[in-house]
N, C-alpha and C positions, 0 to 999 in steps of 0.2 A: 714861392710858398713861404709861410712864416717860419723863421729859423727855429723857433721853439718846437713847431710841429715836426720839422725835419729831424731834430734831435731825438724827439720821442720815437719817431719811426725807426731811427738807427738803433736806439736802445732795445726796441721791441724785436728787431731782427737778431741782435746779439743774444737776447734771452731765448729766442726760439731755437737758435743754433746750438746753444749750450745745453738745453733741456733734451734728454734722450726720448725718442718716440717709442712707445710700447704698443705693439700690435696684438690685438686679441684674436686668438684662434677660435674658430667655431667648435663648440663642444660636440664630441661624437654622438651620433644618434644611438638610441637604445637598440635599434635593429641591427646596426653594424657590430656592436659589442656582443650581442647575443649570438650573432652568426659566428663570430670569432671563437666564442666559448664552445659552441656546438662543434665547430671544426676541430678544436683541440681535443674534445671528448671523443670524437669519432676516431681521430688519429691514435689516441691513447688506447681505446678499446681494440682498435685494429692491431696495434702492436702486441697487446696482451693476448689477443686471440691467436696471433701467429706464434707467440711464445708457448701458449698452451699446446697448440698443435705440434710444435717442435718437441715439447716435453713428452707428449704422448708417443710421437714417432721414435724418440730416442730411448725412453725407458719405461714409462708407465704402461703403455699398451703391451709391450713385449713381456713385461713381468706378469701382467694379468693372464696373457695367453699361456705363459710358462706354468703358472700356478694351476690354471685350468687343466693342462695336460697332465701334470703331476697328480692332481685330484682325481682324474679319470683312472690313472694307473692304480692308485690305492683303492679306488672304488671297486675296480675289478677284483683286486686281491681280497677285499673284505667280502665280496659276494661269493668268491670261491671258498674261502674258509667257512663261511656260514653254511654254504651248500654241503661241504664235506662233513660238517657237524650234524646237519639235519639227516643226511643219509646214514651216518654212523648210528644215530639214535633210532633210526628205523630198523637197524640190524644189518645194513649193507656196509660191512666193515672191510671188504676187500679193496686193495689199492687200485687207483686208476692212473692212466697215462695223462699227460698234460692235454693232449688232443681230446681225450674222452671227457676230461673236466670242462674244457672250453666248449665242447659240443653240448654237454648237458646244462651248462650255465648260459648258453647262447652267446658266446664271445669268440666264435671262430673267425670273426672279421678283424681282430686286433692285429697290429703291425708286428713285424719281425723283431723289432727292438723290444717291444713289450713282452713278447714271448720269451726272448732271451733273458730279460730282467726277471721274469717269473721263475724261470728254470735255474738261473745262476745265483739269484739273490733272494727274492721275495719268499718263495715257497720253502727253500732249503733252510732259511734262517728264521722261519716263523715257528714259534714255540708250540703251536697247535697243529702243525703238519710234520709228518715224518716221511722219509724217503725209504721205500722198500723195493729193492731191485730195480731202481730207475723209475718207479711209480710212486704215487703220492697217496697217503692215507691220513685220516684224522687222528690226532694224538691227544686224547683226553687226560686229565689229571689222574683219574683212576680208570684203568681199562678193565671193565667188568663184563663178564659174559652172561651171567644169570643171577637169580636171587640168592643162590648158595654162595656165589663169589662175593656178593654184597654183604651177606651175613658174616662170612669169614673176615672180611675187611673191618667191619664194625666191631667184631669180637677182638681182633688184633689191636685195634685202637684202644679199646677198653682195657685190655690187659696191660698195655704199655703206658696207660695213664695219659693218653693223648686226647681223650675226650671224644666228641662227636665229629661228624663230617657234614659239610654244607649240602643241603638237598640239591642245589644247582650243580654242584660238582658231581654228584651221583647221577643226576639226570643227563649230564653231559657225556658220561662214560658208559652208562648202562642202557643198552637198547630196551625199549619199552619199559622204562623205569617205573612208571606209575603202576603198571600191572604187577611188576615184581614186588614193589613195596607193599601193595595191597595184599598180596599173597602171603607175605611174612607176618602180617597181623600184629599181635602183641609181642612179637620177638624184638621189635624195635620201638623206640620212643621218640616222639617229636618234641622239640623245644623251640619256642619262638624267641629270637633275639630282639633287642630293642629296636633294631633297624628293620624288623619284620621278616628277616631272612630265617628260614627254617633249618634246624640242625637235627641230624639223626644220630641216635645213640643206641648201642646194643643194650637190650633189656636182659641183664644177667639175673635170672630168677633165683639163683643160688644165694643172692644177697638179700632176698626178700624175707624178712623175719619180723616178728612182733617185738616191740620194745615197750617195757613197762613204763608208765608215765612217771 
């Protein structure tokens, strides 16, 4: 072979050996990348779901159940106080035992702990309930028996300069209040407050006189 050709072949081999070869990797298909992303999302959602269930089992669920039980207790108490107020307004002012109250409010099925709570804390500490010989009665702001007692109370307030009394406070403590108020006629005066609540005043007729303009 021609010596020049042999030289050129040798030079070509040297160049080939000195030049690094770069191998091109095939680009990942869109299907495989999307499947990887989906797998990652599934794993992430699974872990968050397990975390949520753990949170519910550890704290949130128990707290909700606890608040529900507490709400039931206070719901029973509110119903009892409202019932005692209603029967007092009807004229049934004699005290009742806890069993009688639970029977009349249809709460005989409550648990022993709730009964104990009502007897030792809830009813004895309620400002609208008083304990009389181990029984319970409604305790209004003004305990009035009839229309004469109401008139005396309004007269006393007027003489002491205390003004009038809220109608709702009178209705709370006076059985058949509307009937008694109607029977008193012009001996009392109604005044409406800006918040639309009515106040009763004693109508002192001795103070009625004509003043010259």
